[in-house]
PyMOL CGO cylinders between C-alpha atoms (Angstrom):
from pymol import cmd
from pymol.cgo import CYLINDER

trace = [
    CYLINDER, 3.69, 27.54, 6.51, 2.05, 24.14, 6.78, 0.3, 1, 1, 1, 1, 1, 1,
    CYLINDER, 2.05, 24.14, 6.78, 2.20, 21.70, 9.71, 0.3, 1, 1, 1, 1, 1, 1,
    CYLINDER, 2.20, 21.70, 9.71, 4.79, 19.60, 7.92, 0.3, 1, 1, 1, 1, 1, 1,
    CYLINDER, 4.79, 19.60, 7.92, 7.25, 22.47, 7.56, 0.3, 1, 1, 1, 1, 1, 1,
    CYLINDER, 7.25, 22.47, 7.56, 6.88, 23.90, 11.04, 0.3, 1, 1, 1, 1, 1, 1,
    CYLINDER, 6.88, 23.90, 11.04, 10.20, 24.16, 12.84, 0.3, 1, 1, 1, 1, 1, 1,
    CYLINDER, 10.20, 24.16, 12.84, 12.39, 24.30, 9.79, 0.3, 1, 1, 1, 1, 1, 1,
    CYLINDER, 12.39, 24.30, 9.79, 12.17, 28.11, 9.71, 0.3, 1, 1, 1, 1, 1, 1,
    CYLINDER, 12.17, 28.11, 9.71, 14.44, 28.12, 12.77, 0.3, 1, 1, 1, 1, 1, 1,
    CYLINDER, 14.44, 28.12, 12.77, 17.26, 26.31, 10.99, 0.3, 1, 1, 1, 1, 1, 1,
    CYLINDER, 17.26, 26.31, 10.99, 17.13, 27.46, 7.38, 0.3, 1, 1, 1, 1, 1, 1,
    CYLINDER, 17.13, 27.46, 7.38, 20.84, 28.07, 6.88, 0.3, 1, 1, 1, 1, 1, 1,
    CYLINDER, 20.84, 28.07, 6.88, 21.86, 24.97, 8.85, 0.3, 1, 1, 1, 1, 1, 1,
    CYLINDER, 21.86, 24.97, 8.85, 19.41, 22.79, 6.93, 0.3, 1, 1, 1, 1, 1, 1,
    CYLINDER, 19.41, 22.79, 6.93, 20.63, 24.05, 3.58, 0.3, 1, 1, 1, 1, 1, 1,
    CYLINDER, 20.63, 24.05, 3.58, 24.32, 23.64, 4.36, 0.3, 1, 1, 1, 1, 1, 1,
    CYLINDER, 24.32, 23.64, 4.36, 23.82, 20.20, 5.92, 0.3, 1, 1, 1, 1, 1, 1,
    CYLINDER, 23.82, 20.20, 5.92, 21.59, 18.91, 3.12, 0.3, 1, 1, 1, 1, 1, 1,
    CYLINDER, 21.59, 18.91, 3.12, 23.74, 20.13, 0.24, 0.3, 1, 1, 1, 1, 1, 1,
    CYLINDER, 23.74, 20.13, 0.24, 26.75, 18.43, 1.79, 0.3, 1, 1, 1, 1, 1, 1,
    CYLINDER, 26.75, 18.43, 1.79, 25.03, 15.01, 1.66, 0.3, 1, 1, 1, 1, 1, 1,
    CYLINDER, 25.03, 15.01, 1.66, 25.94, 12.45, -0.98, 0.3, 1, 1, 1, 1, 1, 1,
    CYLINDER, 25.94, 12.45, -0.98, 22.98, 11.04, -2.92, 0.3, 1, 1, 1, 1, 1, 1,
    CYLINDER, 22.98, 11.04, -2.92, 24.87, 7.79, -3.58, 0.3, 1, 1, 1, 1, 1, 1,
    CYLINDER, 24.87, 7.79, -3.58, 25.20, 7.26, 0.16, 0.3, 1, 1, 1, 1, 1, 1,
    CYLINDER, 25.20, 7.26, 0.16, 21.83, 8.54, 1.39, 0.3, 1, 1, 1, 1, 1, 1,
    CYLINDER, 21.83, 8.54, 1.39, 19.79, 6.84, -1.32, 0.3, 1, 1, 1, 1, 1, 1,
    CYLINDER, 19.79, 6.84, -1.32, 21.94, 3.80, -1.98, 0.3, 1, 1, 1, 1, 1, 1,
    CYLINDER, 21.94, 3.80, -1.98, 19.02, 1.44, -1.33, 0.3, 1, 1, 1, 1, 1, 1,
    CYLINDER, 19.02, 1.44, -1.33, 17.11, 2.96, -4.21, 0.3, 1, 1, 1, 1, 1, 1,
    CYLINDER, 17.11, 2.96, -4.21, 19.82, 2.97, -6.82, 0.3, 1, 1, 1, 1, 1, 1,
    CYLINDER, 19.82, 2.97, -6.82, 19.15, -0.47, -8.31, 0.3, 1, 1, 1, 1, 1, 1,
    CYLINDER, 19.15, -0.47, -8.31, 15.46, 0.47, -8.71, 0.3, 1, 1, 1, 1, 1, 1,
    CYLINDER, 15.46, 0.47, -8.71, 16.12, 3.62, -10.73, 0.3, 1, 1, 1, 1, 1, 1,
    CYLINDER, 16.12, 3.62, -10.73, 14.70, 3.57, -14.27, 0.3, 1, 1, 1, 1, 1, 1,
    CYLINDER, 14.70, 3.57, -14.27, 16.91, 3.86, -17.33, 0.3, 1, 1, 1, 1, 1, 1,
    CYLINDER, 16.91, 3.86, -17.33, 17.78, 7.49, -18.18, 0.3, 1, 1, 1, 1, 1, 1,
    CYLINDER, 17.78, 7.49, -18.18, 16.34, 9.77, -19.46, 0.3, 1, 1, 1, 1, 1, 1,
    CYLINDER, 16.34, 9.77, -19.46, 13.27, 8.62, -17.55, 0.3, 1, 1, 1, 1, 1, 1,
    CYLINDER, 13.27, 8.62, -17.55, 11.15, 11.17, -15.72, 0.3, 1, 1, 1, 1, 1, 1,
    CYLINDER, 11.15, 11.17, -15.72, 11.65, 11.48, -11.96, 0.3, 1, 1, 1, 1, 1, 1,
    CYLINDER, 11.65, 11.48, -11.96, 9.74, 13.56, -9.39, 0.3, 1, 1, 1, 1, 1, 1,
    CYLINDER, 9.74, 13.56, -9.39, 11.52, 14.48, -6.17, 0.3, 1, 1, 1, 1, 1, 1,
    CYLINDER, 11.52, 14.48, -6.17, 8.85, 15.43, -3.59, 0.3, 1, 1, 1, 1, 1, 1,
    CYLINDER, 8.85, 15.43, -3.59, 10.03, 17.43, -0.60, 0.3, 1, 1, 1, 1, 1, 1,
    CYLINDER, 10.03, 17.43, -0.60, 13.26, 18.14, -2.45, 0.3, 1, 1, 1, 1, 1, 1,
    CYLINDER, 13.26, 18.14, -2.45, 14.59, 20.42, 0.27, 0.3, 1, 1, 1, 1, 1, 1,
    CYLINDER, 14.59, 20.42, 0.27, 17.84, 22.09, -0.70, 0.3, 1, 1, 1, 1, 1, 1,
    CYLINDER, 17.84, 22.09, -0.70, 17.95, 20.20, -3.97, 0.3, 1, 1, 1, 1, 1, 1,
    CYLINDER, 17.95, 20.20, -3.97, 20.88, 17.81, -3.58, 0.3, 1, 1, 1, 1, 1, 1,
    CYLINDER, 20.88, 17.81, -3.58, 19.02, 14.64, -4.62, 0.3, 1, 1, 1, 1, 1, 1,
    CYLINDER, 19.02, 14.64, -4.62, 17.30, 16.30, -7.58, 0.3, 1, 1, 1, 1, 1, 1,
    CYLINDER, 17.30, 16.30, -7.58, 20.65, 17.66, -8.75, 0.3, 1, 1, 1, 1, 1, 1,
    CYLINDER, 20.65, 17.66, -8.75, 22.32, 14.24, -8.47, 0.3, 1, 1, 1, 1, 1, 1,
    CYLINDER, 22.32, 14.24, -8.47, 19.55, 12.56, -10.44, 0.3, 1, 1, 1, 1, 1, 1,
    CYLINDER, 19.55, 12.56, -10.44, 19.73, 15.25, -13.13, 0.3, 1, 1, 1, 1, 1, 1,
    CYLINDER, 19.73, 15.25, -13.13, 23.49, 14.69, -13.38, 0.3, 1, 1, 1, 1, 1, 1,
    CYLINDER, 23.49, 14.69, -13.38, 22.76, 10.99, -14.01, 0.3, 1, 1, 1, 1, 1, 1,
    CYLINDER, 22.76, 10.99, -14.01, 20.74, 11.94, -17.07, 0.3, 1, 1, 1, 1, 1, 1,
    CYLINDER, 20.74, 11.94, -17.07, 17.19, 11.94, -15.75, 0.3, 1, 1, 1, 1, 1, 1,
    CYLINDER, 17.19, 11.94, -15.75, 14.47, 14.48, -16.46, 0.3, 1, 1, 1, 1, 1, 1,
    CYLINDER, 14.47, 14.48, -16.46, 13.84, 15.77, -12.95, 0.3, 1, 1, 1, 1, 1, 1,
    CYLINDER, 13.84, 15.77, -12.95, 11.04, 17.78, -11.40, 0.3, 1, 1, 1, 1, 1, 1,
    CYLINDER, 11.04, 17.78, -11.40, 11.68, 18.91, -7.84, 0.3, 1, 1, 1, 1, 1, 1,
    CYLINDER, 11.68, 18.91, -7.84, 8.79, 19.98, -5.60, 0.3, 1, 1, 1, 1, 1, 1,
    CYLINDER, 8.79, 19.98, -5.60, 9.40, 21.70, -2.28, 0.3, 1, 1, 1, 1, 1, 1,
    CYLINDER, 9.40, 21.70, -2.28, 7.02, 23.66, -0.02, 0.3, 1, 1, 1, 1, 1, 1,
    CYLINDER, 7.02, 23.66, -0.02, 9.56, 26.03, 1.56, 0.3, 1, 1, 1, 1, 1, 1,
    CYLINDER, 9.56, 26.03, 1.56, 10.60, 28.94, -0.63, 0.3, 1, 1, 1, 1, 1, 1,
    CYLINDER, 10.60, 28.94, -0.63, 13.93, 29.38, 1.17, 0.3, 1, 1, 1, 1, 1, 1,
    CYLINDER, 13.93, 29.38, 1.17, 15.03, 25.81, 0.40, 0.3, 1, 1, 1, 1, 1, 1,
    CYLINDER, 15.03, 25.81, 0.40, 13.77, 25.96, -3.17, 0.3, 1, 1, 1, 1, 1, 1,
    CYLINDER, 13.77, 25.96, -3.17, 15.58, 29.25, -3.74, 0.3, 1, 1, 1, 1, 1, 1,
    CYLINDER, 15.58, 29.25, -3.74, 18.84, 27.84, -2.35, 0.3, 1, 1, 1, 1, 1, 1,
    CYLINDER, 18.84, 27.84, -2.35, 18.52, 24.80, -4.59, 0.3, 1, 1, 1, 1, 1, 1,
    CYLINDER, 18.52, 24.80, -4.59, 17.88, 26.90, -7.70, 0.3, 1, 1, 1, 1, 1, 1,
    CYLINDER, 17.88, 26.90, -7.70, 20.88, 29.14, -7.03, 0.3, 1, 1, 1, 1, 1, 1,
    CYLINDER, 20.88, 29.14, -7.03, 23.28, 26.28, -6.35, 0.3, 1, 1, 1, 1, 1, 1,
    CYLINDER, 23.28, 26.28, -6.35, 22.08, 23.86, -9.03, 0.3, 1, 1, 1, 1, 1, 1,
    CYLINDER, 22.08, 23.86, -9.03, 20.48, 26.27, -11.50, 0.3, 1, 1, 1, 1, 1, 1,
    CYLINDER, 20.48, 26.27, -11.50, 22.62, 25.27, -14.49, 0.3, 1, 1, 1, 1, 1, 1,
    CYLINDER, 22.62, 25.27, -14.49, 21.21, 21.72, -14.27, 0.3, 1, 1, 1, 1, 1, 1,
    CYLINDER, 21.21, 21.72, -14.27, 18.00, 20.96, -16.19, 0.3, 1, 1, 1, 1, 1, 1,
    CYLINDER, 18.00, 20.96, -16.19, 15.74, 20.52, -13.14, 0.3, 1, 1, 1, 1, 1, 1,
    CYLINDER, 15.74, 20.52, -13.14, 12.22, 21.93, -12.96, 0.3, 1, 1, 1, 1, 1, 1,
    CYLINDER, 12.22, 21.93, -12.96, 12.03, 23.60, -9.53, 0.3, 1, 1, 1, 1, 1, 1,
    CYLINDER, 12.03, 23.60, -9.53, 8.46, 23.99, -8.29, 0.3, 1, 1, 1, 1, 1, 1,
    CYLINDER, 8.46, 23.99, -8.29, 6.85, 25.10, -5.06, 0.3, 1, 1, 1, 1, 1, 1,
    CYLINDER, 6.85, 25.10, -5.06, 4.22, 22.66, -3.77, 0.3, 1, 1, 1, 1, 1, 1,
    CYLINDER, 4.22, 22.66, -3.77, 3.58, 19.85, -1.36, 0.3, 1, 1, 1, 1, 1, 1,
    CYLINDER, 3.58, 19.85, -1.36, 1.70, 16.63, -0.62, 0.3, 1, 1, 1, 1, 1, 1,
    CYLINDER, 1.70, 16.63, -0.62, -1.06, 15.67, -0.76, 0.3, 1, 1, 1, 1, 1, 1,
    CYLINDER, -1.06, 15.67, -0.76, -2.33, 18.16, -3.34, 0.3, 1, 1, 1, 1, 1, 1,
    CYLINDER, -2.33, 18.16, -3.34, 0.76, 18.68, -5.54, 0.3, 1, 1, 1, 1, 1, 1,
    CYLINDER, 0.76, 18.68, -5.54, -1.25, 21.50, -7.05, 0.3, 1, 1, 1, 1, 1, 1,
    CYLINDER, -1.25, 21.50, -7.05, 1.81, 22.72, -8.96, 0.3, 1, 1, 1, 1, 1, 1,
    CYLINDER, 1.81, 22.72, -8.96, 1.63, 19.67, -11.26, 0.3, 1, 1, 1, 1, 1, 1,
    CYLINDER, 1.63, 19.67, -11.26, -0.76, 19.46, -14.19, 0.3, 1, 1, 1, 1, 1, 1,
    CYLINDER, -0.76, 19.46, -14.19, -3.33, 16.69, -14.46, 0.3, 1, 1, 1, 1, 1, 1,
    CYLINDER, -3.33, 16.69, -14.46, -1.30, 15.29, -17.39, 0.3, 1, 1, 1, 1, 1, 1,
    CYLINDER, -1.30, 15.29, -17.39, 1.92, 14.89, -15.35, 0.3, 1, 1, 1, 1, 1, 1,
    CYLINDER, 1.92, 14.89, -15.35, 3.30, 11.36, -15.32, 0.3, 1, 1, 1, 1, 1, 1,
    CYLINDER, 3.30, 11.36, -15.32, 6.51, 10.02, -13.83, 0.3, 1, 1, 1, 1, 1, 1,
    CYLINDER, 6.51, 10.02, -13.83, 8.56, 6.84, -14.03, 0.3, 1, 1, 1, 1, 1, 1,
    CYLINDER, 8.56, 6.84, -14.03, 9.75, 7.22, -10.45, 0.3, 1, 1, 1, 1, 1, 1,
    CYLINDER, 9.75, 7.22, -10.45, 8.76, 9.38, -7.51, 0.3, 1, 1, 1, 1, 1, 1,
    CYLINDER, 8.76, 9.38, -7.51, 11.29, 9.91, -4.69, 0.3, 1, 1, 1, 1, 1, 1,
    CYLINDER, 11.29, 9.91, -4.69, 9.91, 10.89, -1.28, 0.3, 1, 1, 1, 1, 1, 1,
    CYLINDER, 9.91, 10.89, -1.28, 12.90, 11.23, 1.03, 0.3, 1, 1, 1, 1, 1, 1,
    CYLINDER, 12.90, 11.23, 1.03, 12.51, 12.54, 4.59, 0.3, 1, 1, 1, 1, 1, 1,
    CYLINDER, 12.51, 12.54, 4.59, 8.87, 13.62, 4.14, 0.3, 1, 1, 1, 1, 1, 1,
    CYLINDER, 8.87, 13.62, 4.14, 6.41, 10.85, 5.09, 0.3, 1, 1, 1, 1, 1, 1,
    CYLINDER, 6.41, 10.85, 5.09, 6.79, 11.28, 8.86, 0.3, 1, 1, 1, 1, 1, 1,
    CYLINDER, 6.79, 11.28, 8.86, 5.56, 14.87, 8.55, 0.3, 1, 1, 1, 1, 1, 1,
    CYLINDER, 5.56, 14.87, 8.55, 2.18, 13.70, 7.14, 0.3, 1, 1, 1, 1, 1, 1,
    CYLINDER, 2.18, 13.70, 7.14, -0.81, 12.65, 9.19, 0.3, 1, 1, 1, 1, 1, 1,
    CYLINDER, -0.81, 12.65, 9.19, -2.68, 9.45, 8.40, 0.3, 1, 1, 1, 1, 1, 1,
    CYLINDER, -2.68, 9.45, 8.40, -5.31, 11.44, 6.51, 0.3, 1, 1, 1, 1, 1, 1,
    CYLINDER, -5.31, 11.44, 6.51, -2.69, 13.28, 4.53, 0.3, 1, 1, 1, 1, 1, 1,
    CYLINDER, -2.69, 13.28, 4.53, -0.89, 10.04, 3.69, 0.3, 1, 1, 1, 1, 1, 1,
    CYLINDER, -0.89, 10.04, 3.69, -4.09, 8.48, 2.38, 0.3, 1, 1, 1, 1, 1, 1,
    CYLINDER, -4.09, 8.48, 2.38, -4.77, 11.49, 0.19, 0.3, 1, 1, 1, 1, 1, 1,
    CYLINDER, -4.77, 11.49, 0.19, -1.12, 11.51, -0.91, 0.3, 1, 1, 1, 1, 1, 1,
    CYLINDER, -1.12, 11.51, -0.91, -1.24, 7.89, -2.06, 0.3, 1, 1, 1, 1, 1, 1,
    CYLINDER, -1.24, 7.89, -2.06, -4.34, 8.60, -4.10, 0.3, 1, 1, 1, 1, 1, 1,
    CYLINDER, -4.34, 8.60, -4.10, -2.59, 11.57, -5.71, 0.3, 1, 1, 1, 1, 1, 1,
    CYLINDER, -2.59, 11.57, -5.71, 0.60, 9.61, -6.35, 0.3, 1, 1, 1, 1, 1, 1,
    CYLINDER, 0.60, 9.61, -6.35, -1.34, 6.83, -8.05, 0.3, 1, 1, 1, 1, 1, 1,
    CYLINDER, -1.34, 6.83, -8.05, -2.58, 9.39, -10.57, 0.3, 1, 1, 1, 1, 1, 1,
    CYLINDER, -2.58, 9.39, -10.57, 0.89, 10.64, -11.59, 0.3, 1, 1, 1, 1, 1, 1,
    CYLINDER, 0.89, 10.64, -11.59, 2.97, 7.47, -11.56, 0.3, 1, 1, 1, 1, 1, 1,
    CYLINDER, 2.97, 7.47, -11.56, 2.94, 5.55, -14.84, 0.3, 1, 1, 1, 1, 1, 1,
    CYLINDER, 2.94, 5.55, -14.84, 1.94, 1.92, -14.98, 0.3, 1, 1, 1, 1, 1, 1,
    CYLINDER, 1.94, 1.92, -14.98, 5.14, 0.08, -14.17, 0.3, 1, 1, 1, 1, 1, 1,
    CYLINDER, 5.14, 0.08, -14.17, 6.54, 3.17, -12.48, 0.3, 1, 1, 1, 1, 1, 1,
    CYLINDER, 6.54, 3.17, -12.48, 7.91, 3.19, -8.98, 0.3, 1, 1, 1, 1, 1, 1,
    CYLINDER, 7.91, 3.19, -8.98, 7.74, 5.13, -5.71, 0.3, 1, 1, 1, 1, 1, 1,
    CYLINDER, 7.74, 5.13, -5.71, 10.67, 5.17, -3.28, 0.3, 1, 1, 1, 1, 1, 1,
    CYLINDER, 10.67, 5.17, -3.28, 9.86, 6.39, 0.22, 0.3, 1, 1, 1, 1, 1, 1,
    CYLINDER, 9.86, 6.39, 0.22, 11.85, 6.76, 3.43, 0.3, 1, 1, 1, 1, 1, 1,
    CYLINDER, 11.85, 6.76, 3.43, 10.10, 6.31, 6.78, 0.3, 1, 1, 1, 1, 1, 1,
    CYLINDER, 10.10, 6.31, 6.78, 11.56, 7.97, 9.87, 0.3, 1, 1, 1, 1, 1, 1,
    CYLINDER, 11.56, 7.97, 9.87, 11.01, 6.81, 13.43, 0.3, 1, 1, 1, 1, 1, 1,
    CYLINDER, 11.01, 6.81, 13.43, 12.06, 8.76, 16.51, 0.3, 1, 1, 1, 1, 1, 1,
    CYLINDER, 12.06, 8.76, 16.51, 11.64, 12.16, 18.19, 0.3, 1, 1, 1, 1, 1, 1,
    CYLINDER, 11.64, 12.16, 18.19, 11.20, 15.37, 16.27, 0.3, 1, 1, 1, 1, 1, 1,
    CYLINDER, 11.20, 15.37, 16.27, 14.26, 17.10, 14.81, 0.3, 1, 1, 1, 1, 1, 1,
    CYLINDER, 14.26, 17.10, 14.81, 14.33, 20.37, 12.91, 0.3, 1, 1, 1, 1, 1, 1,
    CYLINDER, 14.33, 20.37, 12.91, 10.77, 19.74, 11.81, 0.3, 1, 1, 1, 1, 1, 1,
    CYLINDER, 10.77, 19.74, 11.81, 8.52, 19.72, 14.87, 0.3, 1, 1, 1, 1, 1, 1,
    CYLINDER, 8.52, 19.72, 14.87, 5.48, 17.98, 13.40, 0.3, 1, 1, 1, 1, 1, 1,
    CYLINDER, 5.48, 17.98, 13.40, 6.13, 14.25, 13.22, 0.3, 1, 1, 1, 1, 1, 1,
    CYLINDER, 6.13, 14.25, 13.22, 3.89, 11.16, 13.12, 0.3, 1, 1, 1, 1, 1, 1,
    CYLINDER, 3.89, 11.16, 13.12, 4.69, 7.48, 13.64, 0.3, 1, 1, 1, 1, 1, 1,
    CYLINDER, 4.69, 7.48, 13.64, 5.52, 5.47, 10.52, 0.3, 1, 1, 1, 1, 1, 1,
    CYLINDER, 5.52, 5.47, 10.52, 5.08, 1.77, 9.77, 0.3, 1, 1, 1, 1, 1, 1,
    CYLINDER, 5.08, 1.77, 9.77, 6.47, -0.14, 6.81, 0.3, 1, 1, 1, 1, 1, 1,
    CYLINDER, 6.47, -0.14, 6.81, 3.77, -2.83, 6.55, 0.3, 1, 1, 1, 1, 1, 1,
    CYLINDER, 3.77, -2.83, 6.55, 0.93, -0.31, 6.95, 0.3, 1, 1, 1, 1, 1, 1,
    CYLINDER, 0.93, -0.31, 6.95, 2.53, 1.81, 4.20, 0.3, 1, 1, 1, 1, 1, 1,
    CYLINDER, 2.53, 1.81, 4.20, 2.82, -1.16, 1.84, 0.3, 1, 1, 1, 1, 1, 1,
    CYLINDER, 2.82, -1.16, 1.84, -0.82, -2.14, 2.48, 0.3, 1, 1, 1, 1, 1, 1,
    CYLINDER, -0.82, -2.14, 2.48, -2.06, 1.42, 1.95, 0.3, 1, 1, 1, 1, 1, 1,
    CYLINDER, -2.06, 1.42, 1.95, -0.28, 1.57, -1.46, 0.3, 1, 1, 1, 1, 1, 1,
    CYLINDER, -0.28, 1.57, -1.46, -1.55, -1.89, -2.37, 0.3, 1, 1, 1, 1, 1, 1,
    CYLINDER, -1.55, -1.89, -2.37, -5.10, -0.54, -2.30, 0.3, 1, 1, 1, 1, 1, 1,
    CYLINDER, -5.10, -0.54, -2.30, -4.09, 1.71, -5.22, 0.3, 1, 1, 1, 1, 1, 1,
    CYLINDER, -4.09, 1.71, -5.22, -2.46, -0.96, -7.35, 0.3, 1, 1, 1, 1, 1, 1,
    CYLINDER, -2.46, -0.96, -7.35, 1.09, -0.89, -5.99, 0.3, 1, 1, 1, 1, 1, 1,
    CYLINDER, 1.09, -0.89, -5.99, 3.25, -3.91, -5.10, 0.3, 1, 1, 1, 1, 1, 1,
    CYLINDER, 3.25, -3.91, -5.10, 6.27, -3.85, -2.81, 0.3, 1, 1, 1, 1, 1, 1,
    CYLINDER, 6.27, -3.85, -2.81, 9.58, -4.51, -4.55, 0.3, 1, 1, 1, 1, 1, 1,
    CYLINDER, 9.58, -4.51, -4.55, 11.85, -3.88, -1.55, 0.3, 1, 1, 1, 1, 1, 1,
    CYLINDER, 11.85, -3.88, -1.55, 11.87, -2.72, 2.01, 0.3, 1, 1, 1, 1, 1, 1,
    CYLINDER, 11.87, -2.72, 2.01, 14.39, -2.48, 4.81, 0.3, 1, 1, 1, 1, 1, 1,
    CYLINDER, 14.39, -2.48, 4.81, 13.87, -1.40, 8.43, 0.3, 1, 1, 1, 1, 1, 1,
    CYLINDER, 13.87, -1.40, 8.43, 15.78, -0.13, 11.44, 0.3, 1, 1, 1, 1, 1, 1,
    CYLINDER, 15.78, -0.13, 11.44, 18.54, 1.61, 9.55, 0.3, 1, 1, 1, 1, 1, 1,
    CYLINDER, 18.54, 1.61, 9.55, 20.64, 4.09, 11.57, 0.3, 1, 1, 1, 1, 1, 1,
    CYLINDER, 20.64, 4.09, 11.57, 20.79, 7.76, 10.72, 0.3, 1, 1, 1, 1, 1, 1,
    CYLINDER, 20.79, 7.76, 10.72, 23.79, 8.84, 8.64, 0.3, 1, 1, 1, 1, 1, 1,
    CYLINDER, 23.79, 8.84, 8.64, 24.44, 11.36, 11.41, 0.3, 1, 1, 1, 1, 1, 1,
    CYLINDER, 24.44, 11.36, 11.41, 26.25, 9.81, 14.37, 0.3, 1, 1, 1, 1, 1, 1,
    CYLINDER, 26.25, 9.81, 14.37, 24.64, 12.20, 16.86, 0.3, 1, 1, 1, 1, 1, 1,
    CYLINDER, 24.64, 12.20, 16.86, 21.12, 10.97, 15.96, 0.3, 1, 1, 1, 1, 1, 1,
    CYLINDER, 21.12, 10.97, 15.96, 21.31, 7.65, 17.77, 0.3, 1, 1, 1, 1, 1, 1,
    CYLINDER, 21.31, 7.65, 17.77, 17.58, 7.67, 18.56, 0.3, 1, 1, 1, 1, 1, 1,
    CYLINDER, 17.58, 7.67, 18.56, 16.51, 8.00, 14.92, 0.3, 1, 1, 1, 1, 1, 1,
    CYLINDER, 16.51, 8.00, 14.92, 15.87, 4.94, 12.77, 0.3, 1, 1, 1, 1, 1, 1,
    CYLINDER, 15.87, 4.94, 12.77, 14.90, 4.79, 9.08, 0.3, 1, 1, 1, 1, 1, 1,
    CYLINDER, 14.90, 4.79, 9.08, 13.03, 2.35, 6.90, 0.3, 1, 1, 1, 1, 1, 1,
    CYLINDER, 13.03, 2.35, 6.90, 12.97, 2.48, 3.12, 0.3, 1, 1, 1, 1, 1, 1,
    CYLINDER, 12.97, 2.48, 3.12, 10.37, 1.13, 0.72, 0.3, 1, 1, 1, 1, 1, 1,
    CYLINDER, 10.37, 1.13, 0.72, 10.18, 0.79, -3.07, 0.3, 1, 1, 1, 1, 1, 1,
    CYLINDER, 10.18, 0.79, -3.07, 6.78, 0.15, -4.59, 0.3, 1, 1, 1, 1, 1, 1,
    CYLINDER, 6.78, 0.15, -4.59, 5.76, -0.50, -8.19, 0.3, 1, 1, 1, 1, 1, 1,
    CYLINDER, 5.76, -0.50, -8.19, 2.47, 0.40, -9.82, 0.3, 1, 1, 1, 1, 1, 1,
    CYLINDER, 2.47, 0.40, -9.82, 1.06, -2.79, -11.30, 0.3, 1, 1, 1, 1, 1, 1,
    CYLINDER, 1.06, -2.79, -11.30, -2.55, -1.72, -11.82, 0.3, 1, 1, 1, 1, 1, 1,
    CYLINDER, -2.55, -1.72, -11.82, -4.22, 1.46, -13.04, 0.3, 1, 1, 1, 1, 1, 1,
    CYLINDER, -4.22, 1.46, -13.04, -7.24, 1.05, -10.78, 0.3, 1, 1, 1, 1, 1, 1,
    CYLINDER, -7.24, 1.05, -10.78, -7.56, 0.99, -6.99, 0.3, 1, 1, 1, 1, 1, 1,
    CYLINDER, -7.56, 0.99, -6.99, -8.40, -2.46, -5.63, 0.3, 1, 1, 1, 1, 1, 1,
]
cmd.load_cgo(trace, "trace")
């Protein structure tokens, strides 16, 4: 278990049931207009119980889903197994499960960034820049508020995130801040969402 997954082991069944009941078109509505044309290649990092990867596959995308926790990955495979999703165990920043030749048109990072330290985020951006095609995009959610199921959380900042990606050739296409949680009982949680596009192959 890594720092980013600590705490989730206490709520495995609850997390799976809650996650798989979520609607991609509601949770990721801000990203929908930035999706590439199918059958583009999409990477879902921190795919959890698999609901977003499954929805994207159903839309005609070639989807790779990467998740560090075996229990979540196993639940996703068993529920969505008939779909053509590549289910892989791995995590940021290394993404060691991916080959050096892997390239994606879009990377989705939903509900993950707040579990990474500043050092891990910096290393993650460098790794992401190597697997996103020129013109490809990265969609990230940023959580603010006290810890939930996952006990390791770090502050997030939209502008700092945009600037960090800019150093690796990414430009901001969209961002929104201070969005409420989709769960009514999480009044103290706010979300921001960012979409960035790779416009240069080399770090600035």
